[in-house]
N, C-alpha and C positions, 0 to 999 in steps of 0.2 A: 540587787545583788550586793552582798556584803563587801566592804572595802578591804577585808582581810582574808577572804576566802582563798583556798589553795587547791589547785589542780595537781595531783600527783601523776606524773607521766612516766611510763616505763615501756620502751620498745623491747620486745622479747623475741629471741631466736635461739631455739634449742637450749633452754635454760631450766629444764624440768628438775634437775638435781638441786637447783638453788631456790626455786620459787617459794617453797614453804617458808623458809626463813626470811627471804627478802620481803615477801608480802606480809609476813607477820610483823616485821619492823615498820613497814608503812602503816599498818593498821594500829600500831601502838604509839603513833606520834601524839605527843601531848599538845595541849592548847585548845582554846575555845574559839574555833573559827569554822566556817562551812568548808566542806571537803568534796572534791570530785576525784574519782579514780579512773584513769585512762590507761588501758593496756592495748597495745597493737602487736599482735603476733605476726612476725615478718616471715611467714611461710615455714614455720618450724616443722621438722620431720620427726620430732620426738613427741612426748605427751604434754608439751608446754601449754597448748591451747586448752586442752581438757582440764588441766590443772588450774589454769587461770579461772575458768568457769566454776570449777568445783570449790576452790578456796574462797572465792569472793561471793559465793552464793549467800544471800542474806545481807550483804553490804548495801548501804544506800548510795545512790548516785554513782554507779559503776558503768563505764563504757568499755566494752571489749570488742575489738575488731580484728579480723584476720585478712591478710593480703598476700599476694605473691611476693616472693623475696625481692626487696629493693635495697637492702643494706640498711645499716643503722641510721644513716642520715635521712633516708626516705621514710623509715618507720618513725623516727623522731619527729619529722615534719608533719606526719599524719597525726601523731599525738598532739602536737602544738595546735593544729587546726581544730581539734576536738575540745581543747581546753576552754572552759567557760567561767573560770574564776580569775580574780585580778592578779594572782601570783601563781607561778609554776614552780613545782619542786620536781626536778628530774631525779630518777633513780635507775641506775643501770641494773639489769635483771640478775646480776650476780654479786652486787654490792649490798652492804648493810648500812643503814643510818641509825644512829643512837636515838633513844626515845625522844629526846628533847631537841633534836637537830632542826626540824622545821620551825618550831616555835622560836628558837634562838635566832635563826636567820630572819624570820619574819619580823620580830621585834627590832632587830638591828636595821633592817631595810626600810621599815615604815617611817622611821625618823630621819631618813637620809634622802639626798638627791640622786643617789646611785640607781643604776638600772638593775643591778644584781648584787647579792651578798654571797660570799663563799668562805668556807672554813677549811681546815686541814683534813688530810686523809692519812690513814695508817694501814699498812698491810698486816694481815693476820694469817696464822696457820690453822688454828683450831678455835671453834666457837667458845670453848671453855676459857680462852684467854681474855675474852671481852666482858666488860661490864657496860652493857648498852643502856642500862637504866640510870647510870651515874648522872646527877645534875650537872649542868654546864655553867650555872650561875649567870653572871653578866660579863661576858668576855670583852676585852678591849677591841676596838675597831679602828681601822685605818682607811680613810677615803683615798682611793687611787685615782688621781686626776691625770696621770700619764699612763693609763691602763693599756692604750694601744701600743705604745712602745714596749711596755713590759710583756704584752702578749706576743709581740713580734719576736722578742728575745727568747721566751720560753712559754710553753703551754702552762697556764696558771693553775688549772684544775680539771678534774674529770666531771662528767655530768652530775654525779651523785653529791658532789661537794657544794653545789650552789643552788640558790633560789632566785628567781628572776621575775621582773614585772611582765605579765603576759602581754600587755599592750606594746612594750618595747620589743619583745621577741617577735611578735607578729609584724610590727612595723618594719623590721629589717629583713623580713622574709625567711626567718628561721635559719636552717643549716644549708650549706652549699652541697647540693646533692651530686655535684660532679666529683666530690670527694666522698666516696661511698661510705667510708668509715671515718673514725676520729671526728665525729660530727660536732663535738663541742668546740673545737678549735676555730672553725670558720664562724660559728655563731659568736664566740667571744670577740673575734676581730670586728665583726659587724656591729656588735653592741658597743664596744669600746670606742669605736669611731664617733659615736654620738654622745655617750654619757660616761660619767665616772663609775667606778666599781668600788665595792666595800669589802675589805678583807676583815674577817672575824677571827680573832686569835683563840681558836679552840679546835680540837679534833672531833669531827662529827660523822665522818664517812669512813667505812672500813672495807678494804679491798682484799679479796682472797689472794694469798701469796702465790698459790698455784691454781690456775684454772686453765685446763687444756683448751677450752673454747674461747679464751680471751684473746681478742685480736691484737691488743696493744703489747702482747708479749713478744711479737716479732719486731725487733728493734729497727731493722732496715725498712720494713714496710711502714712502720709508724712514722719514722723520720721522713720518709718520702711523702706520705700523706700530708703531714704538717707543712712540708716545703711546698707542695703543690697548692695547698690551701692558701698559703701566703702569696704565691704567684697569682692565683685567681683573685685574691683580694685587691692587689694592685691593678689588675686588669679591669676589675669591676668599678674601682674607685680611682680614676685617673687624677682626681683633685687631691689625693693624698699629698701632704706637704713634701717637698723635695728632700728635706732632711730625714724624714721618716722613710721615704722610699730608698734612700741610700743606706739607711740603717737596716732596713729589711733585706737588702741585697747582701750587705756585709754579714748579717746574721746567717742567712741561708748558705752563703759560700763558706763561712767559717764552720758551720755545722757539717757541711759536706766534707770539707778538708779534714776535720777532726775525725770523722767516721772513716774516711778512706785511709788515713794514716794508721789508725788503730786497728781496723779490721782487714784492710787490704794491702797493708805495707806500702802504700803509695809514697812516691818520692817527691822532692821539690821540683822535679822536672815533669811531673804529671799535669794533665790538664786541670785536675781538681785544684792543685796548689796554684797554678797560674791564674785560675779564675778567682781564687781567694785573694791573691795578690792584687788582681785588678779591682776587686771590690773595695780595697783600701784607698783607692785614688779618689780625690775630691772631684775629679772630672768624669767619673763613671756615669754612663747613661743608665740610670737606675730604672729598669722596667721589668715587667712580668717575664719577658723572654729570658732575661739574665737568670732569674730564679728558676725558671723551667729547666734551664741547662744544668743547674746544680743538682737536680733530681737524679741525674745519671750516676752519681756516686753511690746511690742506694739501690741500684739495679743488681740484685744478688745473682741474677741469671748470667750477668756479664762478668762476674768476678768469682773466682773459685778459691781464692786464698783463704786459709783457715783463720778463724777468730783467734786472737792472741790475748784477749783480756776484756 
């Protein structure tokens, strides 16, 4: 097997309206390396599965599977299990990658000790706005040796923005399927625990500004998923250094307080603020249970105050 081969992985759920352009950009990736194409249809109820089969007819080394709906984490993990090349390029089924995206990330990662390389993303409204064939040159790179702390602070990228070493992704067990969606965040935490990451200073992923099917457009649910993933990470890895555990708790509590104040008009007498204040103490018992409690701030069913900004 080539040392530079890439498995393109795309979990698909009801993305029929996007597939022609998404698959077209996967097919147009530049570079001289072996390729595998893996698509897992996660129980779509539209024409996604038929379109996958029709569009990829005649492609070499294509794997298409269909399964009952398990959510994006489960579908992504199935894609990972089917990957047979040394590198994985994830592509969300409603995102676009520019023609040179994979080649650029591959060149950067091959000369690095990092487990993955990621570039920037940009939202777009109309395809006519994009120049997907634009050369990317040789962008600057930054090795992130404190990637775990950075990932605990903020989600660094979506799946379409990065390319990873297949062996590393499989070694950490892929995504946390207890978090049904936002699959890349748990995977990022798991990878950053072991290896540095490489940031590539160029825009190579393009995200539709409006997509009615996109799960990440629900702010409360997205924040709650990320927070639960962080709690699960601390639960799964009790050997995480104490300083990082405290930082994770402060970050989760701060995120919850900021959201509750902005969206629910919470006061400094609320449990959310008191939890945030407690997170600032150097004597905090920093554990997964503390972060679990922070998730209550994002329970939209329990709060009816209108959004104000």
